[in-house]
N, C-alpha and C positions, 0 to 999 in steps of 0.2 A: 454220928456217922464218922466213919474212920476216914470221908477223904481229908474233912478238917483238922482232925484230929491228927493228921500227918502233912497237915501244912506248916508247922510251927518248927518241923524236923526237916523238911526239906527248903522251907523259904531262902535259907541263907546261902543252899546252894544254887538257886534260881537267880538269886540276885546277882550271886559270883558270876554266873555263864550269860548271866543278860550285860552284866558290863564288859566280860570278855567278848564278846560277840560284839557290841556293842562301838567298843576301843578299835577292835580289829576293819571293822568297817569305817568307824571314822578313820582310821589310820589310812586304810586303804582306801578307799574311796577318796574322803575328804583333803587328805596331803598328796597324796597321788595320782587321782584321775583328777577332781576338781580342776586345779591349776591349770592343765591341760586344757580343758573344755573350756575353762572362763578363758584364757592364752588365745585358743582357737575363735572365740567369740571376739575378743577385743579386736584379733585382726581382721577377722570379716567386715565388724563392722567401721574400722580404719581403711580396707578398701573401700567399702562402700561410700564413704564421707570423701577417702580420694577420688574416686571415678564419679561423684554428683560433684567434685569439685574441679574437675579435667572436663565434662560436659556440658561444666557452666563455662569455663575457659572457652571451651568450642563453639559452643553458642555463641558467645559474644565476640568471638574470631568472625563465626560467620556471619554474624548480624552486620561487624564492621565491611565486610567482604561483601555481602547484597548491597550493604549504601552505598560503597563504592562503584558496585558494578551497575547499581541506577543511576547514580552521577555520571559514569563515562557513558552507559545507554543514553540519558538524557542528551550530553552533547552530542552524541552521534547523529541522534534522532535531529536534533536540530542542524546538524551540519548536512542530513540527507535533505532535511526542507527547504535548508537554503540552496545545496544545490539541484534539486528539484525546483525550484524557483527561476535558478539563473536559467536553466534549460528551456522553460516552460516562456521564460522572457526571450533568450535568443531563438528558439522557432518561430516566436510570433514575430519579432524582428526579422529573420529568413522569412517567415509566410509574407509579411507585408511586404518585403524585398522582391519576390518572387510572384506575387500579386501586380505591383508596381508595373514590374517589366512587361509582363502578360498584358495588363490595361494598357500600356505605351505599345506592345506590339499590336493588341488588336484595335486599338487606333489608328497607327499605324498602317493596318491592313485595313481598316473599314474606309480610312482615306482614301487611301490606294484604289479598293474597289468602290467607292463614291466616283473618282476621277474617273475610272474604266466605265461607271454606267453613263458618269456625264457626257463620257466619247461618243459611246454607243448611243447613249440616245440622239446625242447631236447628230449622230451621224443615221441613226434612223429618222430623225426628225428631214433631215437633209433630202434621203432619199424618197420619203416620205411626202415631202415637199415636190422632189421631182418627179415623182410618180403622179402626184396630184395633178399640176402644171399640166403633163403631157396628156394624163387625163382629160383635163379641161380644153388643152388645145383641142383635142382628137374629138371631145363629145362637140365643143362649137364647129367644129368643119363638120361634122358628120350630119347632124340635126340644123343646124342656122346655112353650114354652106360658108361659115368666116373662118378669116385667118386672124387671127389674133395675134399678135406680137408674144413673144416670152416674157420679155419684161414686166408686162402689163399683167398677164395672168400670173406671172410668181408673187407681183404687187398682191391682188385680188387677195390668193393662195394664204402668202405669208397676213394679209390681214384675218382673214377668217381661220387661220390656225392659231392666230395670236388671241381671238375673242371668241373662241367656239362656235 
């Protein structure tokens, strides 16, 4: 085979050009491009680490701010409950005072109305008594032809009205 016979003659030149190409690739890529790629990766890793640190610091600050806000909210909620309780107590006191004033006014009006009713009842009973005395005298004079004194008839009518 002629290809195998040529191998010894061309073997040295192929190894030479392999070493030359490998050296060119090694120096161009290994010494020229690779340090740039490695530095870019290192910068990216450093930026990610810095961003994660900043995010953790921001989260810690946000947690602290949230805790402070919750404490302030709790204080404001307690103040609001106190204000509401004070307003309810004041409203209850004012309504009790208004109810007491209204109750006093109602009692006063009731007493005045009862007094007026008593006066009207007394006047009506007086009128009824007067009408009954006149009617009794008129009946006695018409039916029996008697003339009964007014005082006697008034006594009898008062007795009947008092005892039913």
